[in-house]
Structure formats: C-alpha cells, structure tokens
C-alpha positions in Angstrom: 103.8 82.7 162.1 106.2 80.3 160.2 108.5 81.8 157.6 107.4 81.3 154.0 108.7 78.3 152.2 111.4 78.9 149.6 110.4 78.0 146.1 112.6 76.8 143.3 112.5 78.9 140.2 111.6 77.3 136.9 114.8 78.6 135.4 116.9 76.6 137.9 115.6 73.3 136.6 116.5 71.0 133.7 113.8 71.4 131.2 112.7 69.0 128.3 113.3 70.1 124.7 110.6 71.4 122.4 110.5 71.0 118.7 112.3 68.4 116.6 114.4 65.9 118.4 117.0 66.0 115.6 117.6 69.8 115.5 121.0 69.6 117.1 122.0 66.6 114.9 120.9 68.4 111.7 122.8 71.6 112.7 126.0 69.7 113.4 125.7 67.7 110.3 125.2 70.8 108.2 128.3 72.4 109.7 130.4 69.2 109.1 129.3 69.1 105.4 130.0 72.8 104.9 133.4 72.5 106.5 134.3 69.4 104.5 133.2 71.0 101.2 134.9 74.2 102.1 138.1 72.3 102.5 137.6 70.5 99.2 137.5 67.1 100.9 135.3 64.2 99.7 133.5 61.9 102.0 135.9 59.1 101.1 138.9 61.3 101.9 137.4 62.4 105.2 136.6 58.8 106.0 140.3 57.9 105.5 141.5 60.9 107.5 139.1 60.4 110.4 139.1 56.6 110.6 135.3 56.7 110.3 133.2 54.9 107.7 131.9 57.0 104.8 128.4 55.6 105.6 128.6 56.9 109.2 129.9 60.3 108.0 127.0 60.6 105.5 124.5 59.9 108.2 126.1 62.5 110.5 126.0 65.1 107.7 122.3 64.3 107.1 121.4 64.6 110.8 120.3 60.9 110.9 122.4 59.9 113.9 123.8 61.5 117.1 127.6 61.5 116.9 129.5 60.7 120.1 132.0 63.3 121.4 134.9 61.0 120.3 133.5 60.8 116.8 133.1 64.6 116.7 136.7 65.0 117.9 137.9 62.7 115.1 136.0 64.7 112.5 137.2 68.1 113.8 140.8 66.8 113.9 140.6 65.6 110.3 139.1 68.9 109.1 141.4 71.0 111.3 138.4 72.8 112.9 137.4 73.4 116.5 134.6 71.4 118.1 132.8 74.7 119.1 132.6 75.7 115.5 130.1 72.8 114.9 127.7 74.4 117.4 127.8 78.0 116.3 124.8 77.9 114.1 122.6 75.7 116.3 120.8 78.7 118.0 120.0 80.1 114.5 118.5 76.8 113.3 116.0 76.3 116.1 112.5 76.2 114.8 109.6 78.1 116.5 107.6 76.3 119.1 103.9 76.0 118.4 101.7 74.6 121.3 98.0 73.8 120.7 95.6 74.9 123.4 95.8 72.5 126.4 98.9 70.7 125.0 101.6 72.6 127.1 104.0 70.2 128.8 102.9 69.6 132.5 105.9 70.0 134.8 106.6 69.6 138.5 107.9 72.7 140.3 108.0 74.1 143.8 104.4 74.5 145.0 103.0 72.0 142.5 100.2 69.9 143.9 96.6 69.0 143.1 95.5 72.6 143.3 98.3 74.1 141.3 99.2 73.2 137.7 102.1 74.3 135.6 102.2 74.0 131.8 105.4 74.9 130.1 104.7 76.5 126.7 108.3 76.5 125.4 111.9 77.4 126.3 115.1 78.6 124.7 117.6 75.9 123.9 120.8 77.9 123.6 122.2 81.4 123.3 122.8 84.0 126.0 119.2 84.5 127.0 117.0 81.9 128.7 113.2 82.3 128.4 110.4 80.2 129.8 106.7 81.0 129.3 104.5 79.0 131.7 100.8 78.8 132.1 99.9 78.5 135.8 96.4 77.4 137.0 95.4 77.5 140.7 92.2 75.9 142.0 92.9 75.6 145.7 92.2 78.9 147.5 93.7 77.6 150.8 97.1 76.5 149.6 100.1 77.9 151.4 102.3 79.3 148.6 106.1 79.2 148.6 108.3 82.2 148.2 110.1 82.5 144.9 113.4 84.2 144.3 115.7 83.7 141.4 117.9 85.5 138.9 116.5 87.4 135.9 113.2 89.2 135.3 109.6 88.0 135.1 106.4 89.1 133.5 102.9 88.0 134.8 99.6 88.5 132.9 96.4 87.5 134.6 94.1 85.6 132.3 91.1 84.8 134.6 90.2 84.9 138.3 91.4 87.1 141.1 94.4 86.9 143.4 96.8 88.9 145.6 100.4 88.7 144.6 103.3 89.9 146.7 106.5 91.5 145.6 108.9 92.4 148.4 106.8 94.3 150.8 104.1 95.3 148.3 100.8 93.5 147.6 99.2 93.7 144.1 95.5 92.9 143.6 95.2 91.0 140.3 92.1 90.7 138.2 91.7 89.6 134.5 93.9 91.7 132.2 96.3 92.9 134.9 100.0 92.5 134.5 103.3 92.9 136.5 106.9 93.1 135.3 109.6 92.9 137.9 113.1 91.9 138.9 112.7 88.4 140.1 115.7 88.5 142.6 113.2 90.2 145.0 111.0 87.6 146.9 107.7 87.2 145.2 104.7 84.9 144.6 100.9 84.5 145.0 99.8 85.4 148.5 96.1 84.7 148.4 93.6 83.3 145.8 90.4 85.3 145.8 88.4 83.3 143.3 87.4 79.7 142.8 90.1 79.4 140.0 92.7 81.7 138.7 95.0 81.4 135.7 98.0 83.5 134.7 100.9 83.5 132.2 104.4 83.8 133.7 107.3 84.5 131.5 110.8 84.2 133.1 113.9 85.6 131.4 117.5 85.2 132.6 121.0 85.0 131.4 122.2 81.5 130.4 124.5 80.0 133.0 
C-alpha cells in the first residue's frame, strides 16, 4: 500500500483579498491625515517638507491612490512618525465579509480536481490570528485523498452526505450535523466518501506568520 500523499494546508497559501480593494489605502490615508492635523501641519506645509505635491497628498489622505513605499517614507520622515504607525489601525478598519450563497471564491488546493471543489468564504487580512472558512464539496467517491497536516486548529461541520474522516489513528463517521474540532498538526483528512455527494464546512485557525 502506497503512503498517503501529503496535502498542502489552505493556510500555507497566498489568498486573495475580500471586501473593498481600497481598505488599506483608506486606513493609511486616515492615519496620515490624523498625524498631519495632530502636528498642526497643513497640506501645503507637508507638501513642502515631503517634496510631494499637495494634490498627491490629498489623494493619499482620501484613500484614492496606493502610495509607494518611497512616498510613505517621505511622508513619515516629514511628519516624524514611524512607517509602522500608519498600519496600526488597519486591522480595526476591515469591514465584515458577506458572501451570497454560491458566490464563495473557488480556489485550487491540494486534492482539488473535478470531484472536489473548494470555495473560500473569507479570510483575515491582518492581526495575530489567521482564519479561513472554506466550503468543501466532494462528488467523487473513489478519489484518493491526500493527507493534511499544518499548524493551528481546525473545525469541521458536516452539511450533507456521509463520509469517514481520519485523525491520527482514529476514524470518525460523519453524517449531516456532525462536527469535529482538532489540533491540525496531527495528520488528518477525508478517508472514504460514503454518499453520492458530501459537503462540509472547514474553518482553519492559526497564528499569523
């Protein structure tokens, strides 16, 4: 019997952003404006001190453009603030992610093929905790599943169908409504699909690297 294939955790991949594309720009702009006003500096004065046009600074403060690292350095130097201070409020400004039924982002992961479909329903974009909820649909009962092993913890909730799921040396028989919460550093994954189709929600949590 051949050893199980190693799967790659969702949390080990670069994931696309959810929500507004300008959330980071808006957060940085707000911090620049607050720092400038707190220092009692006008746009014109900051323009002169940073060697940037007042028009560009206004667009940055209003989150209309993405500032380059060099531009951010010039602004921070002129205001005598650290670059990191511009990002401190970003996590607090992130809006909630609302995904309509069937609109989850389809992603490619280890084990993805015609009979296995992943839909990412959101993910954290900063902070100390990384969370990814993913809807997984399996329609091929004969697929050879990879073995998953990664940092963090995971929660699985069975929505429909029937399957056997292994965790270490244990086998769990899932039917609709069953759930499992576990340390995901232990090898785990679907072992056998027992129905024509099964669907479950997997939520992976780990510390940000």
